[in-house]
C-alpha positions in Angstrom: 41.9 -54.0 24.3 41.5 -54.9 20.4 40.4 -58.0 18.9 42.6 -59.8 17.0 41.9 -60.2 13.1 41.5 -63.7 11.4 44.5 -63.5 8.6 43.3 -64.7 5.0 44.9 -67.2 4.3 45.1 -70.2 1.5 44.3 -72.7 4.0 41.1 -70.9 5.4 40.1 -71.1 2.0 40.8 -74.1 1.0 38.6 -75.2 4.5 35.6 -72.5 4.1 35.3 -73.9 -0.4 35.1 -77.4 1.6 32.5 -76.3 4.1 34.3 -77.5 6.8 33.8 -76.5 10.4 36.4 -74.6 12.9 37.6 -72.7 15.1 40.2 -70.1 14.7 42.8 -69.5 17.8 45.2 -66.7 17.1 47.9 -66.5 19.8 51.2 -64.5 19.5 54.0 -66.5 18.2 57.1 -66.4 19.2 60.0 -67.9 17.7 61.4 -71.4 18.6 58.4 -71.3 21.5 57.3 -73.9 19.2 53.7 -75.8 19.9 54.8 -75.4 23.8 54.5 -72.3 23.8 51.2 -72.0 21.4 49.5 -75.1 23.9 50.6 -72.8 27.1 48.9 -69.7 25.6 45.4 -71.4 24.3 45.5 -73.6 27.6 45.5 -76.1 26.4 46.8 -79.2 25.4 50.3 -79.9 23.7 49.2 -83.7 22.9 46.4 -81.6 20.5 48.4 -79.1 19.0 49.8 -81.0 16.1 52.6 -79.6 13.9 52.7 -80.2 10.5 56.4 -81.2 9.1 57.9 -81.5 5.6 59.5 -84.6 4.8 61.8 -86.5 2.4 62.9 -89.8 1.3 66.2 -90.3 -1.0 64.4 -89.6 -4.1 64.2 -85.9 -2.4 60.1 -86.1 -2.9 58.5 -83.7 -0.6 55.1 -85.4 2.1 54.2 -84.4 5.1 54.1 -85.9 8.9 51.1 -84.8 11.1 52.8 -85.4 14.5 51.2 -84.7 18.0 53.3 -81.3 19.8 54.5 -83.0 22.4 56.2 -85.9 20.9 59.0 -85.9 18.2 58.9 -88.3 14.5 61.1 -90.8 14.6 62.3 -90.9 11.1 63.7 -94.5 11.9 60.3 -95.6 12.2 58.9 -94.0 9.7 61.4 -94.8 7.0 60.6 -98.3 8.1 56.7 -98.3 7.0 57.0 -96.0 4.1 59.6 -99.0 3.4 62.6 -96.9 2.4 65.6 -96.0 3.1 65.4 -93.3 5.0 63.6 -89.8 5.6 65.3 -86.1 6.6 63.3 -82.9 7.8 63.4 -80.3 4.4 65.4 -77.6 4.7 63.2 -74.3 5.7 63.6 -72.8 2.0 62.1 -76.4 0.3 59.3 -76.6 2.9 58.6 -73.2 2.3 59.0 -73.6 -1.6 56.4 -76.8 -1.9 53.7 -75.6 0.9 53.7 -72.1 0.2 53.6 -71.6 3.8 56.5 -70.0 6.2 57.8 -72.2 8.5 56.3 -72.0 12.0 53.2 -70.8 10.1 52.7 -74.3 7.7 49.8 -76.1 7.6 48.7 -79.4 5.5 45.9 -77.2 4.4 45.8 -75.0 0.8 49.6 -75.8 -0.1 50.8 -75.2 -3.1 51.2 -78.3 -4.7 49.3 -81.8 -3.3 51.9 -83.7 -1.2 51.4 -87.4 0.5 50.3 -86.8 4.6 50.7 -89.1 6.6 49.4 -88.6 10.4 50.7 -90.0 13.1 47.6 -92.2 14.2 46.5 -91.2 18.0 45.4 -87.9 16.6 42.9 -89.4 14.6 41.2 -90.5 18.1 41.5 -86.7 19.7 38.1 -85.3 20.1 38.9 -82.3 18.5 42.6 -81.3 17.7 45.1 -77.6 17.1 46.7 -76.9 13.6 48.2 -74.7 12.0 45.8 -72.2 10.1 48.7 -71.0 7.2 50.3 -68.6 9.4 53.0 -68.2 12.2 50.2 -67.2 15.7 46.7 -68.8 13.8 45.5 -72.5 15.0 42.5 -73.6 13.6 40.4 -75.9 16.1 38.9 -78.8 14.5 37.6 -82.4 14.3 40.3 -85.5 13.3 37.6 -86.7 11.1 38.5 -83.0 9.0 41.8 -84.1 8.9 40.1 -87.4 7.4 37.7 -86.0 4.7 40.5 -83.0 3.2 43.7 -84.3 3.3 42.9 -88.8 3.4 46.2 -89.0 5.7 48.3 -92.3 5.9 48.5 -93.4 9.8 51.4 -94.4 10.6 52.9 -95.1 13.8 56.1 -92.7 15.0 55.7 -90.9 17.6 58.4 -90.5 19.9 
């Protein structure tokens, strides 16, 4: 079986430029397979597969939320912690416009314009995690310290 080529993405360029160690992990992307399918193919715990979600508050200003793959975001809990009335997922088109990535391949690294980043607190306690590398079918294995060093995310507790 031929070895798959690691695609070049803004996320990989950003991490390489910052001198970050990461392990690229390729898998066969499946529409609507989500983190469960990626975890299954890679033999990983879905809890350690981190999804990058593009959300917005009432002012429509976008921000990123990093969440465990096996959890959902309680938008009410998140809004309460952010001190705003409500939080909603951005429409796909807006998410792509804000990040420069296709939905299903959104990475928090190398995005089109800097956005505030919130991370589920438990993610920072993982020994290692898998997060999107900027292309469908590409996850990057990193330590949580990379999130802290590169993104300076604000920890939240909004998992359900």
